[in-house]
N, C-alpha and C positions, 0 to 999 in steps of 0.2 A: 791415676788413682789418687783420690783425695778424700778427706773427711771434713765436712763442714760441721760447725757447731751452732746450736740454737738453744736459747733459754726461753722457756715457756712459763707463763703464770700459773697454768694448770696443765693437766695431762692433755696433750694435743689430741684433738678428735673427741674429747669428752663432751657430753651433752650435744653431740652432733654439730659442733661448731667446726668451722674450717680451721686448720692449724695456724693460719696467719692471724687469726683473731686473738690467739693466746700468746703470740710471739712477742717477747720483750726485747730480745737482742740476738744478733747472730754474728758469726765470724766466718769469713770465707778465705781470708788472706793467707792462712798457714795450712791449708788442707793437705797438700802433698807432703809437706814436711812433717805434719802430725802423723800421717799414715806411715811414713818411713820410720819415724821415731818409734811408733808402736810395733812396727815390724822388726826393727833391728835391735832395739834395746831389750835386755832380758827383763821380762815382766814377772812380778810375783805371782806364782801359780794359784795362790789362794785369793788373789785380789780380783778387782772388778774391771780393771783396764783391759784385760784379756777378753772380756765379753764384747768389746767394740768390734762390730762387723765392718770391715773396710768396704764391703760391697752392698750392705743393706743399712737399715736404720736401727739404732740401738737407743733405748730410752732409760734414763736414770732418774730416780726421785731425789728429793732433798737429802734424805738420810744416806743414800748410796753416794751422792755427790760429796757429802761430808767425809765419808770413809775413803773415797778416792783421792782426796786432797793429799794425804800422806804418801800414797803410791806415786802420784805425780811429782811431789817434792823429791822423793828418792830418785826418780828418773832424771830430773833436772840436775841433781848433783852428779850423776854419772855421765851425763851427756856432754860430748866434746864438740858437737856440731852446733854452730850458732843458729842456723835456721830451725833445727829441731828443738833447740832450747827455747827459742821464741815461740814456737808452736805449743810446746808444753806449758810455758808460762801463760799463754793465752787460754789454754784449757784450764789451768789452775785458777785463773781469774774468774772464768765462767762457772766453774764448780763452786768457788767461794761464794759467788753471788747467789747461786742456786741454794746452797746450804743455808744461807742467811734469809731466804725468801720462802716462808711457809707455803706448802702446796705446789711449789714450782718443780719443773722437770728440765733436765738437759737432754736434748736429742742430738745424737751423733748421726749425721747423714752420710752414709757411704756412697762411693761413686759407682 
């Protein structure tokens, strides 16, 4: 089980475009570690990280990505596993890029 990350310039599938047309960047290298981090670390029940479906796709807009940055930072501080920390930092980087790019979306692709 793993979670791949994608950054899109606009909502994937909008205007009947193929998702790869809007793809700006993707990350596959930390998929399993990210899934384990989100499964084993205690998530804020009022936050958005708990929305990520490890078996399906989850989409976040730029405002949600901005809000999620604080959640990820809190998890990084509590994380003792180096692989999980690297995965969370990768997610934080992608969320930051999304938050700074108007109209963009982060897609979490579950396994």
